[in-house]
N, C-alpha and C positions, 0 to 999 in steps of 0.2 A: 655553373652560373655561381662562381664564390666558394665559399670553402661549404664541405660538404661534409659536417661531423657526423656519426654514427651514435645513438645511444637516446636516453630519454630526456627527448627536451622541457624546458621549465614555461611556464606560463607567463603573462607581463611582470605580474607582480612578484613572482622570485626572481624574474630576471632582473628586475628592474636594482634588488637587494646587492643583487654583484655588481653593479654599473661602476663603480668604481674600483672594485676590485678586477674586473676583466680590464677598463683603460689603464689601472695601474700596473698590470703585469703585462700587457698588449706592449706600454712603453718600453717596462725591461726586457722583451723578448727583440722590438725593436733594436733597442740597444746595445745586447749580444749583438745582432747581426751586422750591426753596421759597425762596431768596433771589431768582428772579428775580418769584416770582408772588404772595409773602407778603401785598402789600397789595392784593391783584384784588378790585374788590370790582364789586357790581348786576350779576351776573350772573344773567340770568332763569333761572326753573324750567326742566330741561328734564328728563325724565324717561323711562324703555324699560324693559320687560319682556325678561325673555327665557323661553322655553316649550322644556323639552327634550323630545322625541318617541322614540318605538320604533317601529321596524317591525318587523312585524307576518303571518306566511304561514301560512296557516289549509290546512288539508288538511281536507276537507269530507267525505272519504270514510273515511280512519281517525281523525276527531275530534280532531287534534293542531294545537295551537298554537304556532308553532316562532318565536325573533327569526332575523328575514329578513337576511344578511348583506350589504345591498348599501348599506348609509350612506355610505361612498365615493364610490360612484360616483350614486345619488341628490343629493347635496350639488355634483357636478359639477356637473351638470346646472341645478342651481336659478341655482348664482351662473356658469354661461353664461348663461344664457336671463336672467337679472337683472340683478343688479348689475355687471357689466362689460360690459353693452352697455347698462346705463342706470343712471346716479349716483343718481337720483330714486327706483326703483325702491321700491316698497312694502315689501320685505320683504328681508331678510339672513337668510343661513343660514351657518352656521359648523357643525364638528366635533367629536363629543362623543368620549368613551371608549371609548363600546362599536361596533363597524363597524354594528351595528344600529341606531345611533343620530344623528340629527342635532337641530341647536339655531339656532330661529328667534327673529327678533326683529322690530320694526318696521324699517322703510329706515330713517325720520330718528326722532328723538325728538321724543315730544309735548310741548308748551310748559304755557305755566301757565294755560291758559284753561280755565274750566270743561265748555263744549262739547267738549274733546278727551278728554273721559269718554266720553262717546257713541262713538267713533271706534273705542276699542282692541278690541272684540269682534269688530267687522268686520274687522279688521288679524288678530288672530287667527283667525277663518274664513277669512279668504286664505290665509294661510298653509297651515292644513291641507288645504285646496284643491288650494294649490298642490301643494304635494307627494304630496297624494292621487293626484294629476293623472297623475305620473310611473312609480305602483304599477300591477301588471300585476292582472289580477284575482285573488280569492282572498289579495291581501294588502293591508295597511292598515297607516294611520298612529295610532300609538295613542299619548295622552298617559297613560300609565301608571306611577305612582312605582316600583315593584319589577312584576319578569314573576315571576311566581309560583314557576315551574318552574326559574327560574334555574340552571345548575349540574349541572339533571339531567340523565343520561343523553339526546344527540339533543334538546338543546334549540335547536338551529341549525340556520339553513337558509342553506344545506347543511351536513349535517353532516358537524362534526370531533370525533374523540378530543382528551380531555386529553392534553398531552404534559409528564406529572409533570420534566422532566429541567433538569438543571443548564441546560443552552442556552437553555431557553427562556426568556420573559420573565416571566412568575409560577411557574413550576413547580408548577402549581397539578393536582389531584387531581380537578379538576370544571370548570377553566376554559379551554376552550383558547384558546391565542395567535390565533387567528383570528376571535375577538369579538373581537378590541382592533384600536380603527381604525388604518388603515393610516400617520396621521401619523407620523412617529419619538417624538415629545413623549412619546406614549403608552406605547408598549412598552417606552423607554426608562427613563422615571417609573416603572413597576412592577419593570424591571428592578433596579434604582438604589436601590430602598424597600426591597426586600428584599435587596441586597447590603449597606447601609449598616446594616441590621437586624442582619444574621447570620444569619435565617432566615428564611422564609415567613411574613407577616404571621398571625395568628389571629384569627378572627373566630369568636366564640361567642353568638347571642341563644338566650335561655330557651326554649323549647319550652311551646307552649299544652300543658297535659294535661287532656286531654278524655277522659270516657269508658273508650275502650279505649287509650289512650297506653302504651304499656308504660312502666313505672315497676321503677329508672330508666330511662332512655330511654338507650339506650347505642346506638351506631354501629359497625359493620368495615368499617374500606377497605381492601379485598383490592389496589387498585393502589398501595398505600402503602408502595412496596419502601426508604424511608428512613426510613420509622420517624416521618415527621414530624407526622402525625394525634396523637403524644402529645398536644398543643395543645388538642385537644377536650375539651369539660369533660362529664360524665354532665347528662342533662337539658338539654341545648343542641344544638340545631342547628349545627352545625361546618363555615367556610366557610373558605378557604383565600390567598383573590386579592384584588386592589387591584379587580377588576372586580366584584365582588360589591357596593361602594360605589360605586366611580365609573358602573358599569354601570347604575344608579339615577337616574330624572329627577327634575328640581325645577322651581321658577319662582323666579325670579330677579326684584328687580327694583332700579334704580341713579336716583340724586335727584340731580343737580346741583344746588349750597349757591348762594348769593349772595357768601360765602365760604369762606375757611378758618376763621372762628371760628364760621360757623351750620352748617359743616358736620361739626365737631367736636360739636356743642350737639347735630344730631339722629343722630349716631351713639351716641351716648348713648342721650339719648331712645328711641331705637328698639331698641339692644339689650335694653333690660325686655319691650319687644314681643315678640321672638324667639320664646320657648318659649310664651307665649299664642298666637300664628299657627302656630305647629308644630304643638300640640293641635289646634288647629281642623282646619289641613289635613290630617291624619291619613289618610294612604294607602296603608302599608305593614305589612303585619300577614303578608306570607308571605314564606320563604326557601328555596331548596333543595326544593322542593316538599314544605315542611313548616307546620303554623301553628305559627305565632310567637306569643310573651307578649308584642310590644311593637307598638305600631301605626304607629312613623316610623322612617323610614331612618339618623336621623340618627347614631346610635350605631353602624351598622355602617357608614358611610363611615370614622366617625372609626380605628374597628380598620382598614380597608383600608390606610390610606394610613401607618399608624403606621409610622414608620421610627425610633423611639427603641431604641438597643441597650438590653442587657439593663442595662448601669450607668447609662442613663439613665434606662430605669424603674424604678431603685430596686434592681431583683434581685440585682447585682453590685458589690461597691466600686466607687468612683471610680478608673480607672485610666487608661485609653484616652482616656476621654472627659471633657469641662470641663465639664459641670451635670448635675443631678438636674434631670427636666424633667416636671412631672406630667400634665401633656395630651400627646395627638396632635396635630398640626400642623396637622390636621381637626377644629374643636371649637369652644367660644365663647369670646368674648375673655376678655382678662385686666386688661383695665384700662380706664376709662373717659379720654375724652380736655379735655373742659370743664372749666372751673373749677368747675362747678357740680358736678362729679362725683366731685372729686378727693376728700372724706371720705368717701363709698362705697367707695373702691377697695381692700379688704379681702383681696383673694389676694394672697399673697406670690409676686410676680414676679419670674423669672429675666432680668437684661438681663446682655448685653454691657458689662462695664463702662469699657471704653476705650472701643467705639463710645458712649457716654452721656456721658463728657466731651469726646468729640471733635463731640459735639453740641450740649453748653451751652457749649462755646468758640465754636462760629461762633453762637450764640445762639440758638437753639433751648430754649423754655420746658421746664420739668422734664416737665411731661405726654406732649407729643409726643418729647421725648425719649428718655423709658422707654419708648414704645409702641414707635418704632422700634427702640430698641437691644432688646427683648424680640423682636420679629419674627425679630432676625439674629442669634440664639442656632442659628438651624437652617443645616444647610450648603445651598446650593442644590442638587437634585435632577437636575435635567438641565444639559446645556452644550453647547452645537456650538461643534464648530471655528473657524468661520467668524465667532462673536461672542465671542472671546473680550479682543482687546484692541477697543474701542471708545473714540466721542469722549463724552467725559462732560458735555460741557456742552452737546449736542444728544443725546442717544441713555439708551435709560431701563434696557436689557434688564439687567441687573445688579440696580437697583433690584427689576424685575419678578419678577426671576427668584426671589428670596426672598419679596417683597412677597405672588407669587399662588399661590404653596405653601402661605400660612399661610392655609388655608382654613379662615376663623372665621364664627359667626352673621352680625357685619356687619365690610366693608371700606372702610377710608378710603383715597379714592384720589386719589392727589395728578394735578395737572395732565399730559398727557403731553407732554414739550419740543415747544417751535413749533407749537401747537394753539391753536384757540379755546374748546379745552374748561376747564370750572372745577373747583374742586375738589368732588369728589363722592362719595359712600357708597353702598356696595351691602347689602341687604336679602336675604337668604341664607337661611334656615329655610324658605320654605311647601313643601308636596310639592305635586307637581305634579298638577289635578283631571284628570279623566275629560272636562269640556264645556269648549267655548271660554266659555261662560257663566260655569262657574263659577270658571275660571281670571280670566277679566276682574275678576269680584267679589273676590277677594282681591287683587289689584294694586290695581282703585280704592279699595278700602277701607283700605289701607296709604298710600296716593299723599295721601288725603284726611286721616287722620291728619298726615301733615307737616305739612299747611297748618294743622291745627288747632291741632299742637304750637308751631307757628310765628307765628300769630294770637296765641294766646291764651298762649302763652308758660306751655305745661303743663310739669309737670314729674314725670314717672314715677319719678325716681331711688327708686333701695334698692340696700342691700349687693349688691355683686357676686355676693358667695359665695351670697346669697337667687336671685337670676339663673341660678347655675349648681344650685342642687337645682330648681328650676322647670325647666331642661331636662330635668333624668332625669325628673323626673314627666311631662313631657309627650311622652316616648317612651311611656308607661305602657299599657297598654292600656286603653281608653274614657278615657284623661284630661279627654277633652272633659267627660262626666259627671262621673267618679268624682275627678277630681285638685282640690285646693285647691295654689293658685297664692300665694307672698307676692307681695302689692300694695300700691302707694304708698297712702295714705286719703286725704290733699290732694291734688291734684296741679296748685292753681292755685296762683302762687306767692306770695300772699298779702305783694302789697307787695316786694318781693324784684325790685331795679331788673337788667332784663334789656338788655345791650349787645352789638348785633350779635350776637345769639346766646350770649352768654356770663352769667352771673351777676357782677354786680361787688360784691355782699355774700355774705357766708354765715353765717347763725346759729352757729358756731364750726364745729371742723373735727372735729366727730368725729357720727358718723349716731346716729338716736333709736330704740333700737326699737320707740317708740311711733307714729313716722312710716308703720309698713305692717304689714299683717298677711295673712292667710291668707283667700283669697276663692276662689270658683269659678269657671269662664271665664262663665258665665252672669250673675255679678254682672259680673264685669270690662267686658262687653261691654254688657249691656242693663241694670244698675244694678240696687241691689236699695235703698230707701229707707231713710235713715237711715243706710247703710253707704258706699256708692259710687254717684257720677251713673250709669254707665256710657258706654262710650266713644260707643256706636251713638246715644244720646240728644245727647251734646255733637255727635258730628259733625249730626246735627238741626238741633242749634241753628245752627251754622255755617254749614248750608246754608240757612237760612232767613234768614239774613245777606246773604244773598249774590244777585246776579241770575244767574238759572239758567232759562233757556229750558225749558218746558214737558217738551219730549222728554229733554233729558238728566238733567233731574230725575226724570222716572219711568224713566229707566234708574238711577241711583244709588240709586233710593229699592228698586229691584226687587234690585240688588245686596246695599243693606245688608240688605234681609230675609233674603235667603240666608245671611249671616254670623251676622242675628242670632236663627236658629232654628237652627243649627249649634250656635249657643251655646247654647242652651233645651234642647238635647236632643230639639226638636220634628223634626226635621230629621238622619238619621243621617252621619256622617261617611264619609268612600268607603271607610275601612276597617274600621268597623261594619257597613257596608253589604254591605262582600266576605266578612267574617265569617261573616255572615246568610246569604249566598249560598251559599257552602260549608258550613254546617252543615245548609242545607234540601236538598241536592246527593241525589239517590238512591247514587250511586256513595260517600258519605261514611258511612265506618264508623268514624265519632268516633273514630279512633285517629289526629286530628294529618296524618295523609296527605292530600295534594293528588295525585289522581292525571293521565292524560293528557288523559283523559277531562273531568273537572274543571275544568281547566284551557285548555283548549277552551270548554266551555260560558260560563267564567267571561271570559274575554278578547272572546268574540263578545257575550256582552250588553255590556260596556264600550264596545266599536266598535259597535253598534247607539245605545247611549244619547249616547255623540259624535257622530254624524250623524243625529241626532234623527229615529231609525227607530223605538223605542220609550218611551215614558213611562218615568219612576222617579222616582214621587211621593215613596217614604220619603227619595229622596239629594238632588230639586231641587223639588219640594213639587208641586201641581197644578199645572203649565203651561199656557200662555195666545201662543197666538201673535201676536204684531203682526205691522199689516198690511203697514208699510214695509217693503224689505227691506234698509235702511241700521243698523235697530236690532236691536234681541234678536231672536232667532229665538223664544225659550221664559225666560219669566219664573214665579219664583215669585209666587203669589197669596195 
């Protein structure tokens, strides 16, 4: 989860004093990296995934599933047995926000050969087995996006009551500080976001109105001594802490491009794919023990780290704040970076003009300068006493301080100083799935898509305001089946020259509304005659022209089959499957409430599916086992 510096964290008032210092030196650090590496070429394709997991404790006697607060302990053991004694260990482990969470990645990045697609699932399975082996009986490692009863009384093991007092990190009515990972970055972020904002974060998710759901749905909060739950809206599930967002899990993929211009081109093209993949991976329909009317976590996280003051949110006249800022620092991207994308930048971009002018003076082009100057309208949220004064030529902590707390759908990542790592982009919207097979399928689909974008010079660009509309649509209930998404009709570049990943010519500088139209996800993924060719048919065409061994081709085709069937509605998204599980549970009273027993049965079922102990054809298709141990254990047929 971004920069993890060690040391003595400063509180918000102390951090605020150094905000300009961090911004100034962050820009200097970026300029050192840019000038040193802007001409860097010919980096090979490398990529890797990040899977976040929750630790769950099952009480089989009382039929309860709770989050196990042993993430730090498990993480230490995994690192001590792995990377700390063997630099070539096949897995790497990192902390995540919740003390019940850990993040696993491959030990080394994957390369550019097609056969590496056949190793992704094996590595994910290895991660699951490695971490699971450290858990005692009745505890499990689960890759679930949102824990249905997160924030309900007794949702952790051991159990801790929330501490809604000023001295705490979150001051939450529901989420105890003990559920935050022990690394000081996380509690400091939580506290400083609250202090910068001037009040607790407020998350309101629309409740799903079932047959017996009260209307209006209004909650009472007896432990709200300071009347801060006044932010709760009728007919919404109210949450009040960073943990309700950052305590969810996701699946991310990072790519190394061959040059800075290729990275910028990929950043733009993939930004348009983000809402599509989010809807396809929807896996988060439940919050704080209730059934919600959304399927994805994105807006919840966005609100959970929204540090904007009332002035910045437009609720009060500007007096102490410099800018009106339209989005949380966790949201969709605000500007394209490549020349191809320039004419589609139709969102008003707030920038730090002084920083922008400094970057332009230093030879940074307009598009990259405005991107960086936009990120740097934000304040640093954490600062460590030992990391205030740095060697700007050889360190990048101040740049990363701002960069890594702009949590957007895509992230453009300059190389770290003095490393052999190249220019990278990170794809961030995908919700984590229950099984290693599903997670591998989504990862391989996105990586293959990058290869096809670059090989065929595809152009998915549409006005960025339409991408934002797609992001809102993607989070809605059953968006994958019910939603319509703006998408480009002609994705071939039709003669436009592409040089080093960027268009060298443009037909005018204004976007044409005729270039895009509303499409279903089925049409976007699978195609529709006379409307759109479909991403999977294009990927299949690419694969036919590549030398791929039979086993790898089989693996890839099974992954694509999952994506194809999810897009068509033949297979359910995880969110839809979870909704149907709850709706058919004998204890469900059609009142939008998820009881302890329902939660237990659901998480038990998720765990059984993840560990191949039970089939789930409506989610995964009819499965068969492959005979060889290094391939997929189950694939849809």
